[in-house]
C-alpha positions as CSV (number, residue, x, y, z in Angstrom):
1,M,10.6,16.3,6.8
2,P,13.9,15.1,5.3
3,R,15.1,16.3,2.0
4,F,17.5,14.6,-0.4
5,R,20.1,16.2,-2.7
6,I,19.9,15.2,-6.4
7,S,23.0,12.9,-5.9
8,E,21.5,11.2,-2.9
9,A,18.2,10.5,-4.7
10,A,20.1,9.2,-7.7
11,A,22.1,6.8,-5.4
12,L,18.9,5.6,-3.7
13,L,17.1,5.0,-7.0
14,G,20.1,3.4,-8.8
15,V,20.2,6.0,-11.6
16,S,22.5,8.9,-12.6
17,D,22.3,12.4,-11.3
18,D,21.4,13.5,-14.8
19,T,18.4,11.1,-14.9
20,I,17.1,12.7,-11.7
21,R,17.5,16.1,-13.2
22,R,15.7,15.1,-16.4
23,W,12.8,13.7,-14.3
24,A,12.7,16.9,-12.2
25,D,12.8,19.1,-15.3
26,S,9.9,17.2,-16.9
27,G,7.9,17.4,-13.7
28,R,7.9,13.7,-13.1
29,L,9.8,14.1,-9.8
30,P,9.0,17.3,-7.9
31,T,11.8,19.4,-6.4
32,V,12.1,22.2,-3.9
33,L,15.0,24.6,-3.2
34,D,17.1,23.9,-0.1
35,D,18.5,26.6,2.1
36,A,21.5,27.1,-0.2
37,G,19.2,27.5,-3.3
38,R,20.0,24.0,-4.7
39,R,17.3,21.7,-5.9
40,A,16.3,19.0,-3.5
41,I,13.6,16.3,-3.2
42,E,11.2,16.0,-0.3
43,G,11.6,12.6,1.4
44,A,7.9,11.8,1.1
45,N,7.9,12.6,-2.6
46,L,11.0,10.5,-3.1
47,A,9.4,7.6,-1.2
48,E,6.3,7.7,-3.3
49,F,8.3,7.9,-6.5
50,A,10.5,5.0,-5.5
51,K,7.5,2.9,-4.8
52,D,5.9,3.8,-8.1
53,M,9.1,3.2,-10.0
54,A,9.5,-0.3,-8.5
55,G,6.0,-1.1,-9.5
56,D,5.5,-4.8,-10.0
57,Q,9.1,-5.7,-10.7
58,T,10.2,-9.1,-9.6
59,S,13.6,-10.8,-9.5
60,T,12.9,-12.2,-13.0
61,A,12.2,-8.8,-14.5
62,T,15.8,-8.7,-15.8
63,P,18.1,-11.6,-16.8
64,V,20.2,-12.7,-13.9
65,V,23.2,-14.9,-14.6
66,A,24.3,-15.4,-11.0
67,E,23.8,-13.5,-7.8
68,S,24.3,-13.7,-4.0
69,A,23.2,-10.3,-2.5
70,R,24.7,-8.8,0.6
71,N,22.5,-8.3,3.5
72,R,22.3,-4.5,3.8
73,F,19.7,-2.7,1.7
74,P,19.8,1.1,1.9
75,G,16.5,2.6,0.9
76,I,13.7,5.0,1.8
77,I,10.9,4.3,4.2
78,T,7.6,4.3,2.3
79,R,5.1,3.3,5.0
80,V,4.9,3.0,8.8
81,T,1.9,1.4,10.4
82,R,1.8,1.6,14.2
83,D,-0.5,0.1,16.8
84,T,-0.2,0.2,20.6
85,V,2.6,-2.3,20.8
86,M,4.1,-3.0,17.3
87,A,5.0,-1.2,14.1
88,Q,5.3,-2.4,10.6
89,V,7.9,-0.5,8.5
90,E,8.3,-0.8,4.8
91,I,11.5,0.2,3.0
92,Q,11.8,0.6,-0.8
93,A,15.4,-0.3,-1.6
94,G,15.7,0.0,-5.4
95,P,13.2,-2.6,-6.8
96,H,13.2,-4.4,-3.5
97,R,10.5,-3.9,-0.9
98,L,11.5,-4.9,2.7
99,V,9.0,-5.2,5.5
100,S,10.1,-5.1,9.2
101,L,8.1,-5.7,12.3
102,M,9.4,-4.1,15.4
103,S,8.2,-2.6,18.7
104,R,6.4,0.7,18.4
105,E,8.8,2.1,20.9
106,A,11.7,1.3,18.6
107,A,10.0,2.8,15.6
108,D,9.2,6.0,17.6
109,E,12.8,6.2,19.0
110,L,14.2,5.9,15.5
111,G,11.8,8.6,14.2
112,L,10.7,6.3,11.4
113,E,8.2,7.9,8.9
114,P,7.8,7.9,5.2
115,G,10.6,9.7,3.4
116,V,13.3,8.9,6.0
117,L,16.5,7.3,4.8
118,A,17.1,3.9,6.4
119,V,19.1,0.7,5.9
120,G,17.3,-2.7,6.1
121,A,19.8,-5.2,7.5
122,V,18.6,-8.8,6.9
123,K,19.9,-11.6,9.0
124,S,18.6,-15.1,8.2
125,T,19.6,-18.6,8.9
126,N,18.0,-19.7,5.6
127,V,18.7,-17.9,2.3
128,V,17.4,-19.3,-1.0
129,I,19.5,-18.6,-4.1
130,E,17.8,-19.0,-7.4
131,M,19.3,-19.5,-10.8
132,P,17.2,-18.5,-13.8
133,D,17.0,-20.7,-16.9
134,R,20.0,-19.9,-19.2
135,R,18.3,-21.0,-22.4
């Protein structure tokens, strides 16, 4: 199972290293000691925490003045559902949940499982850009 350093977890969740340490110290985010004796976070625990932290956030949760996001979303895999031919993979990238459908063979070859660091690359011929009310 992959483990993440405090700084890696902070980058994935979009918070400071100190915030991760405070959450760990309060017991909100469980940590373990790595081989060098430093605190680390198990990938599955980080995946669950990221999913809980994102909750029901939507793009209107915070005021947006203008935005055009890039198409690469680093995040952590939170769920993989496999059948005999296909796999559904969910990535939590900050407050964004990405879902990808791929062959089971591809998911197996990539070693995809909850807690694994991944990048969701989105390619689309149709992208909708929304502008919130500025009143």
